[in-house]
N, C-alpha and C positions, 0 to 999 in steps of 0.2 A: 463425507461432509458436503452439505448442500446449503446454499445461500437462499434466504427468503426472496431476495430481489432477483427477478429473472434477468435483469440487465447485468448484474454482477456475475450471475451464473454463466451467462454467455461470454462475458469478458474473460472469466477464469478458464473456460473451455479453450478459448483462443490462446491464452498464455500457456496453458498445458500442452496444446498441440505444438506450439512453437518450441517449447522446452523439449518435447519429445523429438522433434526434428533436429534440434541442436545436439542432443545426446547421441543420436544415431549418426551424426556427421563424423566422418573418419578424418582424423588428423594424421594422415600417413605420408605427407609430403611437406616441403617447406611452405608451399602455398596453403595447404590444408591446415597447417599449424597456425598460420597467420589468420586465415578465415575463421578458425575456431576461436582465436583470441577476440576477433571482432564480434563474433556471435555471442561470446560470453559478456562482452560489454552491452550488447543489445538486450540480452536477457535481463540484466540488472536495470537497464533503463526502462524497459517495458514493465517490469514488475513494480517499479516506483510509480510509473504512470497509472498502473492498475490500482495501487494503494491510494494515491492521491485522488484519482477519479472516483473510486469507491467511497472514500470518506466524504467527499463533496456530495455525492449522490445520496448517501445515507442521511446526511444532515438535511439536505434539501427535502428528501421524502419525509423525514420527521417533521419538518415545517408544514408540509401538506397534511400529514396525519393529525397535527395539532390544530389544523384548520386556520392557519395564519391568513390574514387578508392578502389580496394581491400586492398591496403596497409593501407589507412586511416580507412577503416572499421575494419581492424585488430587492429589498434591502439585504436579505439573507443571501441571495444570489451575488450581489455586489461584494459582500464580505467574503464569500467563498472564493471569488476570483483572486483574492490576495493570498490564498493558502498555497504554499508550495514547499518543496523539501520536507516531505511528511515524516519528520522524526516524531517519536512517540510523545515527547513533551508538547510539541505543537498540536498534535491530535488531541491530547488532553485539554489544552487551552481552548481549542476550537469548539469542542463539545461543551465545555463549561461556559464559555462566553456566549455562544449562539443558542444553546439549548438549555443551559443551566443543569447539565447532567455530568456527573462524575463517572468517567469510564473506568476508573480504578476499581469500581464495583466488580468488574470482570476478573480482576486479579484476586480480589478478596474472596470471591466465590469459587476460585479454582479453574475458571474457564481458560485462562492463560496465566503464565508465570513470569517472573522476573527475567528468566532466560529468554522467553519469547520477546520481551521488550528489547533486550540487549541485541538479539539476532535481527529484529526488525530494524533497529538503528544501524547495525552493521551493513545491512543491505542498502539502506538509504545513503550511508556514508560512502560505500563503494561506488554507487552510481554517481555520487557527487565528484569523487576523484576522477572518474572516467569522462565526465562531460565538461568539466572545467579545466582549462589548460593552465599550466604553470609556466614560469619563465624559463625553466630548464628543459630544453628540447629532448633530452634523454628520456624524460618522463612522458612525452607526448604519445608514444606508441606502446608503452607497457605499464600504464597506470593500473590496469586490472590485474592485481596480484592474487585474486581468488579464482577458483575454478568452479565447475558445475556442482561438485560435491558440497562445497561451502554454500553455494546458492540454494541448493535443495533444502538444506537445514534452515536457512534463513527464510526461504519462501514458506516452508511449513509453519514457522512462527508467525509470519505475516498473515497467513490464512487463519490461524487460530484467533488472532486479534480481530481480523475482519469479520469472522463468523460471529464473534461476540457483538461487535458494533452493529452488524446486520440484524441482530436479534432485538435491538432496542425498538420499543413501540410506545405509542402514546396511550395512556389509560385515561379515558374520559371520566370515569367515576372518581379516580384518585386525583385527576388533573395534574399528572406528572408522567415523565418518561420512566419506563421500567424495562429491565432486560428480558 
C-alpha cells in the first residue's frame, strides 16, 4: 500500500518504524511492563496525530489542486486548525464542508468497510482515554486497556481509509473532486 502524497508516505514510515521498535521491546521486568504500557499509549497518540495531520494535509492539497486563491487557501488553513479528535464523522463533515465531497463514496465502492470505520473510531477513542485525565486517580496509570494486537487491527483500518482519502483528486474537466 502506497500513498500518493510523499509527506504521508514519510510519516507512515516513521510510524511503522516506531511500531516495530515497540513490538520488539521486551516486557520481561516490572519496569519493562511499565515502559511497554507507556509505549502503547504513545503508539495510539502518534497514530491519531498521523490521522489528523494526514486529513488536514489531504484537504489542503485538494484546495491547491482546485487552484483556490491565496485568500481562500488561508481560510481553508484557518478552518483546518479547528479540526481535532479525528473521529470518522468529523472527517466526513470536514470533507463535505470544506470540499463539498462525500467520502462515503469509498465505502460504497468497497475501498473501506463499516468495520474500518468502527476500528478507526476505536483507535481515536483509546487515544482520547489515554491523554485526558479523569478525577479517579486509579485510572491515571492504566487507561490504556488495549494492546498492540488491537492497535495493529485498528491501524490497518486507519490506513485503508487514509489511502482512499489520499486518492481524491480534482478533475478540471468535470470541475469536481473524484476518487
